C-alpha positions in Angstrom: 169.7 201.2 181.0 171.8 198.2 180.6 174.1 196.8 182.8 175.4 198.5 185.8 179.0 195.9 185.5 181.5 196.3 183.5 182.6 194.1 180.2 185.2 195.0 178.7 187.2 192.1 179.8 186.3 187.9 180.0 185.2 187.2 183.6 187.3 184.9 185.3 187.2 184.8 188.8 184.8 183.8 191.4 184.2 187.6 192.6 183.7 188.8 188.8 181.0 185.8 187.9 179.3 187.1 191.5 179.1 190.8 190.5 178.0 189.1 187.5 175.0 187.7 188.6 174.2 190.9 190.7 174.4 193.0 188.0 171.9 190.5 186.2 169.5 189.7 188.8 169.4 193.8 189.3 168.8 194.4 185.8 165.7 195.0 183.8 163.7 193.0 181.3 165.0 195.2 178.8 168.3 194.9 179.5 168.9 191.8 178.1 172.0 191.4 175.2 172.8 189.7 172.5 175.4 188.3 174.7 174.1 187.3 177.6 169.9 186.2 177.4 167.7 186.2 180.8 167.0 182.5 181.4 165.3 183.6 185.2 162.2 181.7 184.0 163.2 178.4 183.7 162.5 176.2 186.5 166.0 174.2 187.2 164.2 171.7 188.8 161.9 170.6 186.4 162.9 167.9 183.6 163.6 169.7 180.6 166.5 172.3 182.2 169.4 169.9 182.0 167.7 169.4 178.1 167.6 172.9 177.7 171.2 174.6 179.3 172.5 171.6 177.4 171.5 172.8 174.2 172.0 176.5 175.2 175.8 175.9 176.0 176.2 173.9 172.6 174.8 177.0 171.0 177.0 179.2 172.3 180.0 177.0 171.4 178.5 176.4 167.8 178.7 180.4 167.4 180.4 182.3 164.1 183.8 183.2 165.9 184.1 186.1 164.0 179.6 186.8 165.5 181.3 186.6 168.8 183.9 189.0 168.2 181.3 191.5 166.6 179.8 190.7 170.1 182.2 191.6 171.9 183.1 194.7 170.0 179.6 196.1 170.5 179.8 196.0 174.4 
């Protein structure tokens, strides 16, 4: 089915981010795409959570710009 949200432009405001979170929460397991990955099983209070999240964020920052641009066009 895919996420039920307009992804044609960045999410910049708290209200837009709230809509994104709601869409992810209501999505199914098969709605994951190359630009968003479900972490619903990650225990944020667990000892490895911060380390895991930091690694993911650094990975996002190191993505090639051309790949990121193509991912945006694929949406």
